[in-house]
C-alpha positions as YAML, in Angstrom:
chain: A
units: angstrom
residues:
- id: 1
  name: MET
  ca: [11.52, -10.30, 9.23]
- id: 2
  name: GLU
  ca: [8.73, -13.14, 10.32]
- id: 3
  name: ILE
  ca: [5.59, -11.76, 12.12]
- id: 4
  name: ARG
  ca: [4.88, -13.49, 15.58]
- id: 5
  name: ASP
  ca: [3.01, -10.83, 16.97]
- id: 6
  name: PRO
  ca: [-0.29, -9.61, 15.65]
- id: 7
  name: GLN
  ca: [-0.24, -6.24, 17.61]
- id: 8
  name: GLU
  ca: [2.87, -5.23, 16.00]
- id: 9
  name: PHE
  ca: [2.00, -6.32, 12.27]
- id: 10
  name: LEU
  ca: [-0.65, -4.12, 12.83]
- id: 11
  name: ARG
  ca: [0.98, -0.93, 14.04]
- id: 12
  name: TYR
  ca: [3.21, -1.43, 11.72]
- id: 13
  name: PHE
  ca: [0.91, -1.65, 8.95]
- id: 14
  name: GLU
  ca: [-0.67, 1.30, 10.15]
- id: 15
  name: LYS
  ca: [3.02, 3.52, 9.65]
- id: 16
  name: ILE
  ca: [3.50, 1.90, 6.55]
- id: 17
  name: HIS
  ca: [0.32, 3.13, 5.20]
- id: 18
  name: GLN
  ca: [0.85, 6.41, 6.57]
- id: 19
  name: ARG
  ca: [3.47, 6.85, 4.73]
- id: 20
  name: THR
  ca: [1.13, 5.69, 1.33]
- id: 21
  name: MET
  ca: [-1.32, 8.57, 2.98]
- id: 22
  name: ASN
  ca: [1.32, 11.08, 2.89]
- id: 23
  name: VAL
  ca: [2.47, 10.61, -1.05]
- id: 24
  name: VAL
  ca: [-1.38, 10.01, -1.93]
- id: 25
  name: TRP
  ca: [-1.89, 13.78, -0.31]
- id: 26
  name: ALA
  ca: [1.07, 15.09, -2.50]
- id: 27
  name: ILE
  ca: [-0.65, 14.02, -5.63]
- id: 28
  name: PRO
  ca: [-2.04, 17.26, -7.30]
- id: 29
  name: PRO
  ca: [-6.03, 17.03, -8.02]
- id: 30
  name: GLY
  ca: [-6.20, 17.77, -11.85]
- id: 31
  name: LYS
  ca: [-3.29, 14.60, -11.84]
- id: 32
  name: VAL
  ca: [-5.23, 12.07, -10.51]
- id: 33
  name: ASP
  ca: [-5.62, 10.95, -14.78]
- id: 34
  name: TRP
  ca: [-2.19, 11.25, -15.35]
- id: 35
  name: GLY
  ca: [-0.42, 7.86, -16.34]
- id: 36
  name: PHE
  ca: [3.06, 7.57, -18.42]
- id: 37
  name: ARG
  ca: [1.28, 5.83, -20.92]
- id: 38
  name: PRO
  ca: [-2.13, 4.73, -21.90]
- id: 39
  name: ASP
  ca: [-1.69, 1.08, -20.99]
- id: 40
  name: LYS
  ca: [0.01, 1.76, -17.62]
- id: 41
  name: PHE
  ca: [-1.35, 2.75, -14.30]
- id: 42
  name: THR
  ca: [-3.03, 6.41, -13.54]
- id: 43
  name: LEU
  ca: [-1.87, 8.06, -10.34]
- id: 44
  name: GLY
  ca: [-5.18, 7.40, -9.49]
- id: 45
  name: ASP
  ca: [-5.56, 4.00, -10.98]
- id: 46
  name: LEU
  ca: [-2.15, 3.30, -8.03]
- id: 47
  name: VAL
  ca: [-4.00, 4.29, -4.98]
- id: 48
  name: ARG
  ca: [-7.01, 2.47, -5.75]
- id: 49
  name: HIS
  ca: [-5.30, -1.04, -6.86]
- id: 50
  name: ILE
  ca: [-3.03, -0.77, -3.56]
- id: 51
  name: ALA
  ca: [-6.58, -0.03, -1.27]
- id: 52
  name: ALA
  ca: [-8.72, -2.51, -3.19]
- id: 53
  name: SER
  ca: [-5.15, -5.08, -3.53]
- id: 54
  name: ASN
  ca: [-4.99, -4.84, 0.14]
- id: 55
  name: ARG
  ca: [-8.54, -5.83, 1.08]
- id: 56
  name: TYR
  ca: [-9.75, -7.56, -1.56]
- id: 57
  name: ILE
  ca: [-6.34, -9.99, -2.49]
- id: 58
  name: PHE
  ca: [-4.31, -10.51, 0.51]
- id: 59
  name: LEU
  ca: [-6.26, -9.66, 2.99]
- id: 60
  name: GLU
  ca: [-9.59, -12.27, 1.75]
- id: 61
  name: VAL
  ca: [-6.49, -14.79, 1.22]
- id: 62
  name: ALA
  ca: [-5.01, -13.83, 4.54]
- id: 63
  name: LYS
  ca: [-8.35, -14.76, 5.97]
- id: 64
  name: GLY
  ca: [-8.64, -18.48, 4.12]
- id: 65
  name: LYS
  ca: [-10.65, -17.40, 1.57]
- id: 66
  name: ARG
  ca: [-10.20, -16.73, -2.93]
- id: 67
  name: SER
  ca: [-9.38, -13.24, -4.35]
- id: 68
  name: SER
  ca: [-12.22, -11.12, -4.98]
- id: 69
  name: TYR
  ca: [-10.45, -8.61, -6.50]
- id: 70
  name: ASP
  ca: [-12.26, -6.89, -9.09]
- id: 71
  name: GLY
  ca: [-9.85, -4.15, -10.36]
- id: 72
  name: CYS
  ca: [-9.08, -0.51, -9.76]
- id: 73
  name: GLY
  ca: [-11.26, 1.76, -12.24]
- id: 74
  name: LYS
  ca: [-12.98, 4.72, -11.48]
- id: 75
  name: GLU
  ca: [-15.94, 3.40, -10.65]
- id: 76
  name: TYR
  ca: [-14.64, 2.95, -7.10]
- id: 77
  name: GLY
  ca: [-13.77, 6.95, -6.71]
- id: 78
  name: ALA
  ca: [-12.97, 9.28, -9.45]
- id: 79
  name: SER
  ca: [-11.83, 12.44, -7.82]
- id: 80
  name: CYS
  ca: [-8.95, 12.71, -4.98]
- id: 81
  name: ASP
  ca: [-11.20, 12.82, -2.03]
- id: 82
  name: GLU
  ca: [-12.86, 9.96, -3.36]
- id: 83
  name: ILE
  ca: [-9.88, 8.48, -4.15]
- id: 84
  name: VAL
  ca: [-8.77, 8.81, -0.41]
- id: 85
  name: ALA
  ca: [-12.25, 7.75, 1.09]
- id: 86
  name: PHE
  ca: [-12.22, 4.66, -0.54]
- id: 87
  name: THR
  ca: [-9.09, 4.00, 0.03]
- id: 88
  name: GLU
  ca: [-9.32, 4.55, 3.76]
- id: 89
  name: ARG
  ca: [-12.45, 2.71, 4.35]
- id: 90
  name: LEU
  ca: [-11.17, -0.17, 2.53]
- id: 91
  name: HIS
  ca: [-8.03, 0.43, 5.18]
- id: 92
  name: GLY
  ca: [-10.20, 0.51, 7.73]
- id: 93
  name: GLU
  ca: [-11.92, -3.06, 6.72]
- id: 94
  name: ALA
  ca: [-8.45, -4.46, 6.88]
- id: 95
  name: ILE
  ca: [-7.32, -3.56, 10.30]
- id: 96
  name: GLU
  ca: [-10.76, -4.27, 11.61]
- id: 97
  name: THR
  ca: [-10.51, -8.18, 10.50]
- id: 98
  name: LEU
  ca: [-6.27, -8.17, 11.01]
- id: 99
  name: SER
  ca: [-7.30, -7.01, 14.81]
- id: 100
  name: HIS
  ca: [-8.93, -10.33, 15.46]
- id: 101
  name: PHE
  ca: [-6.32, -12.81, 14.37]
- id: 102
  name: THR
  ca: [-3.95, -14.71, 16.61]
- id: 103
  name: SER
  ca: [-0.20, -15.57, 16.67]
- id: 104
  name: GLU
  ca: [-2.13, -19.10, 15.33]
- id: 105
  name: ASP
  ca: [-3.82, -17.67, 12.62]
- id: 106
  name: LEU
  ca: [-0.48, -16.15, 11.27]
- id: 107
  name: GLN
  ca: [1.40, -20.01, 11.26]
- id: 108
  name: ARG
  ca: [-2.10, -21.26, 9.42]
- id: 109
  name: ARG
  ca: [-1.57, -21.89, 5.83]
- id: 110
  name: CYS
  ca: [-3.27, -19.71, 2.95]
- id: 111
  name: THR
  ca: [-3.00, -20.38, -0.57]
- id: 112
  name: ARG
  ca: [-1.89, -17.79, -2.74]
- id: 113
  name: PRO
  ca: [-4.33, -16.86, -6.30]
- id: 114
  name: ASP
  ca: [-1.65, -18.68, -7.89]
- id: 115
  name: GLY
  ca: [-2.65, -22.31, -5.96]
- id: 116
  name: ALA
  ca: [0.97, -21.93, -3.98]
- id: 117
  name: SER
  ca: [0.38, -22.34, -0.08]
- id: 118
  name: ILE
  ca: [2.22, -20.20, 2.47]
- id: 119
  name: PRO
  ca: [1.85, -19.34, 5.96]
- id: 120
  name: VAL
  ca: [-0.32, -16.19, 6.17]
- id: 121
  name: TRP
  ca: [2.90, -13.81, 7.90]
- id: 122
  name: LYS
  ca: [4.16, -14.67, 5.07]
- id: 123
  name: TRP
  ca: [1.59, -13.58, 2.67]
- id: 124
  name: LEU
  ca: [0.89, -10.68, 4.95]
- id: 125
  name: ARG
  ca: [4.55, -9.69, 4.08]
- id: 126
  name: SER
  ca: [3.81, -10.20, 0.54]
- id: 127
  name: MET
  ca: [0.71, -7.75, 1.17]
- id: 128
  name: VAL
  ca: [3.27, -4.75, 2.35]
- id: 129
  name: GLU
  ca: [5.71, -5.53, 0.29]
- id: 130
  name: HIS
  ca: [2.94, -5.20, -2.15]
- id: 131
  name: GLU
  ca: [2.06, -1.24, -1.35]
- id: 132
  name: ILE
  ca: [5.45, -0.31, -0.90]
- id: 133
  name: HIS
  ca: [6.25, -0.95, -4.46]
- id: 134
  name: HIS
  ca: [3.59, 1.09, -5.60]
- id: 135
  name: ARG
  ca: [4.28, 3.80, -3.94]
- id: 136
  name: GLY
  ca: [7.03, 4.18, -4.94]
- id: 137
  name: GLN
  ca: [5.85, 4.16, -8.39]
- id: 138
  name: ILE
  ca: [3.89, 7.30, -6.82]
- id: 139
  name: TYR
  ca: [6.65, 8.85, -6.35]
- id: 140
  name: ILE
  ca: [8.11, 7.95, -10.02]
- id: 141
  name: TYR
  ca: [5.15, 9.21, -11.58]
- id: 142
  name: LEU
  ca: [5.17, 13.00, -9.15]
- id: 143
  name: SER
  ca: [9.47, 12.92, -10.32]
- id: 144
  name: LEU
  ca: [7.97, 12.54, -14.13]
- id: 145
  name: LEU
  ca: [5.47, 15.96, -13.35]
- id: 146
  name: GLU
  ca: [8.12, 18.10, -11.32]
- id: 147
  name: THR
  ca: [5.64, 17.71, -8.61]
- id: 148
  name: PRO
  ca: [6.80, 17.10, -5.14]
- id: 149
  name: ALA
  ca: [6.22, 14.54, -3.05]
- id: 150
  name: PRO
  ca: [7.04, 14.15, 1.02]
- id: 151
  name: PRO
  ca: [10.23, 12.65, 1.95]
- id: 152
  name: ILE
  ca: [9.35, 8.60, 3.89]
- id: 153
  name: TYR
  ca: [11.23, 9.72, 7.23]
- id: 154
  name: GLY
  ca: [10.85, 12.83, 7.62]
- id: 155
  name: LEU
  ca: [14.12, 14.31, 5.52]
- id: 156
  name: THR
  ca: [15.37, 14.84, 1.73]
- id: 157
  name: SER
  ca: [18.39, 12.74, 0.94]
- id: 158
  name: GLU
  ca: [19.91, 16.05, 0.35]
- id: 159
  name: GLN
  ca: [18.93, 17.38, 4.09]
- id: 160
  name: VAL
  ca: [20.39, 14.14, 4.85]
- id: 161
  name: ARG
  ca: [23.63, 14.55, 3.04]
- id: 162
  name: GLU
  ca: [23.85, 18.28, 4.53]
- id: 163
  name: ARG
  ca: [23.69, 17.01, 8.13]
- id: 164
  name: SER
  ca: [25.98, 14.00, 7.07]
- id: 165
  name: VAL
  ca: [29.78, 13.75, 8.83]
- id: 166
  name: ARG
  ca: [31.78, 13.39, 5.62]
- id: 167
  name: SER
  ca: [34.39, 10.43, 5.34]
- id: 168
  name: SER
  ca: [37.47, 11.65, 4.22]
...
């Protein structure tokens, strides 16, 4: 999928963010520091990482600058409320930045942190894929904790199955 229209991308990115926030709100407040292993992201780390990566890696590079990512530790928000506030603040900054992009900006090349040069639209597509990847990890963590998580598109797979026509 090539991204050609900045406004269309903004609408899409907002929907992705809303789906991410729906699962973030399912994190039990007492489990924000839970991780399946000590050397892996906690639930809070995952949420902070999505926000910080979008803003300080993906957006900075898309603007033609270098990444300014400095991690995703508790100093950026320890409680659920602080993490949500951090996430919403950085998302707002990302939307503000992206709202000034033109179709020509999307075609411009940017340099990824690994030194590769790609069109901005491909880099922004990678940002969305990165967010979805980490959102999936949050779903897995919640499942491991036996915590209900919201369906992505309104129905669970079981509900879709109940409403589906059986093939013979």
